[in-house]
TORKOL-4160 file (C-alpha; in steps of 0.2 Angstrom, whole numbers, padded with zeros to 4 digits, m for minus):
90
<pt num="1" X="m0072" Y="0025" Z="m0018"/>
<pt num="2" X="m0075" Y="0043" Z="m0015"/>
<pt num="3" X="m0071" Y="0041" Z="0005"/>
<pt num="4" X="m0055" Y="0033" Z="0001"/>
<pt num="5" X="m0050" Y="0046" Z="m0012"/>
<pt num="6" X="m0054" Y="0060" Z="0000"/>
<pt num="7" X="m0043" Y="0052" Z="0013"/>
<pt num="8" X="m0030" Y="0049" Z="0001"/>
<pt num="9" X="m0030" Y="0068" Z="m0001"/>
<pt num="10" X="m0028" Y="0071" Z="0017"/>
<pt num="11" X="m0008" Y="0069" Z="0019"/>
<pt num="12" X="m0003" Y="0081" Z="0006"/>
<pt num="13" X="m0016" Y="0094" Z="0014"/>
<pt num="14" X="m0008" Y="0090" Z="0032"/>
<pt num="15" X="0010" Y="0090" Z="0026"/>
<pt num="16" X="0012" Y="0105" Z="0017"/>
<pt num="17" X="0004" Y="0119" Z="0029"/>
<pt num="18" X="0010" Y="0109" Z="0044"/>
<pt num="19" X="0027" Y="0115" Z="0043"/>
<pt num="20" X="0022" Y="0133" Z="0038"/>
<pt num="21" X="0011" Y="0133" Z="0053"/>
<pt num="22" X="0025" Y="0125" Z="0064"/>
<pt num="23" X="0036" Y="0139" Z="0059"/>
<pt num="24" X="0025" Y="0151" Z="0064"/>
<pt num="25" X="0020" Y="0144" Z="0080"/>
<pt num="26" X="0038" Y="0136" Z="0086"/>
<pt num="27" X="0049" Y="0144" Z="0097"/>
<pt num="28" X="0064" Y="0140" Z="0087"/>
<pt num="29" X="0065" Y="0137" Z="0069"/>
<pt num="30" X="0073" Y="0119" Z="0073"/>
<pt num="31" X="0056" Y="0113" Z="0078"/>
<pt num="32" X="0046" Y="0120" Z="0064"/>
<pt num="33" X="0043" Y="0103" Z="0055"/>
<pt num="34" X="0039" Y="0093" Z="0073"/>
<pt num="35" X="0021" Y="0093" Z="0068"/>
<pt num="36" X="0024" Y="0084" Z="0052"/>
<pt num="37" X="0037" Y="0071" Z="0059"/>
<pt num="38" X="0025" Y="0068" Z="0073"/>
<pt num="39" X="0010" Y="0065" Z="0060"/>
<pt num="40" X="0021" Y="0053" Z="0051"/>
<pt num="41" X="0026" Y="0044" Z="0067"/>
<pt num="42" X="0008" Y="0042" Z="0071"/>
<pt num="43" X="0004" Y="0036" Z="0055"/>
<pt num="44" X="0016" Y="0023" Z="0056"/>
<pt num="45" X="0012" Y="0017" Z="0074"/>
<pt num="46" X="m0006" Y="0016" Z="0069"/>
<pt num="47" X="m0005" Y="0003" Z="0054"/>
<pt num="48" X="m0006" Y="m0013" Z="0065"/>
<pt num="49" X="m0019" Y="m0007" Z="0078"/>
<pt num="50" X="m0029" Y="m0001" Z="0062"/>
<pt num="51" X="m0028" Y="m0017" Z="0053"/>
<pt num="52" X="m0033" Y="m0026" Z="0069"/>
<pt num="53" X="m0048" Y="m0014" Z="0071"/>
<pt num="54" X="m0053" Y="m0018" Z="0054"/>
<pt num="55" X="m0053" Y="m0038" Z="0058"/>
<pt num="56" X="m0063" Y="m0035" Z="0073"/>
<pt num="57" X="m0076" Y="m0022" Z="0066"/>
<pt num="58" X="m0076" Y="m0024" Z="0047"/>
<pt num="59" X="m0067" Y="m0012" Z="0035"/>
<pt num="60" X="m0082" Y="0001" Z="0033"/>
<pt num="61" X="m0085" Y="0003" Z="0051"/>
<pt num="62" X="m0066" Y="0005" Z="0054"/>
<pt num="63" X="m0064" Y="0017" Z="0040"/>
<pt num="64" X="m0078" Y="0028" Z="0047"/>
<pt num="65" X="m0071" Y="0028" Z="0064"/>
<pt num="66" X="m0054" Y="0033" Z="0057"/>
<pt num="67" X="m0062" Y="0046" Z="0047"/>
<pt num="68" X="m0071" Y="0052" Z="0062"/>
<pt num="69" X="m0056" Y="0053" Z="0072"/>
<pt num="70" X="m0046" Y="0061" Z="0058"/>
<pt num="71" X="m0060" Y="0076" Z="0057"/>
<pt num="72" X="m0059" Y="0078" Z="0076"/>
<pt num="73" X="m0040" Y="0079" Z="0076"/>
<pt num="74" X="m0040" Y="0091" Z="0060"/>
<pt num="75" X="m0053" Y="0103" Z="0070"/>
<pt num="76" X="m0042" Y="0102" Z="0086"/>
<pt num="77" X="m0025" Y="0106" Z="0074"/>
<pt num="78" X="m0035" Y="0121" Z="0066"/>
<pt num="79" X="m0041" Y="0129" Z="0083"/>
<pt num="80" X="m0024" Y="0127" Z="0090"/>
<pt num="81" X="m0015" Y="0136" Z="0076"/>
<pt num="82" X="m0028" Y="0149" Z="0078"/>
<pt num="83" X="m0025" Y="0151" Z="0096"/>
<pt num="84" X="m0006" Y="0149" Z="0095"/>
<pt num="85" X="m0003" Y="0133" Z="0103"/>
<pt num="86" X="0012" Y="0124" Z="0098"/>
<pt num="87" X="0012" Y="0110" Z="0110"/>
<pt num="88" X="m0007" Y="0106" Z="0106"/>
<pt num="89" X="m0005" Y="0108" Z="0087"/>
<pt num="90" X="0008" Y="0094" Z="0088"/>
């Protein structure tokens, strides 16, 4: 229950600063929300593979793998925001 609650808290944390960081890093303002849009697209495209992974590994293992991958992705995005790499931040 705690892991699900923390996982559900991630999207607002990603979406809110994503546009601000995107605006700071993008070469044009029209690309400022591209990172947020790509996050939503990736989330939508991963629902079926995630469900299939849950069938294969079980919910607990699939959720742990997803949390690990999300943590790694967040670390990469944070480092790219610090380094000023818009493409990799996306």
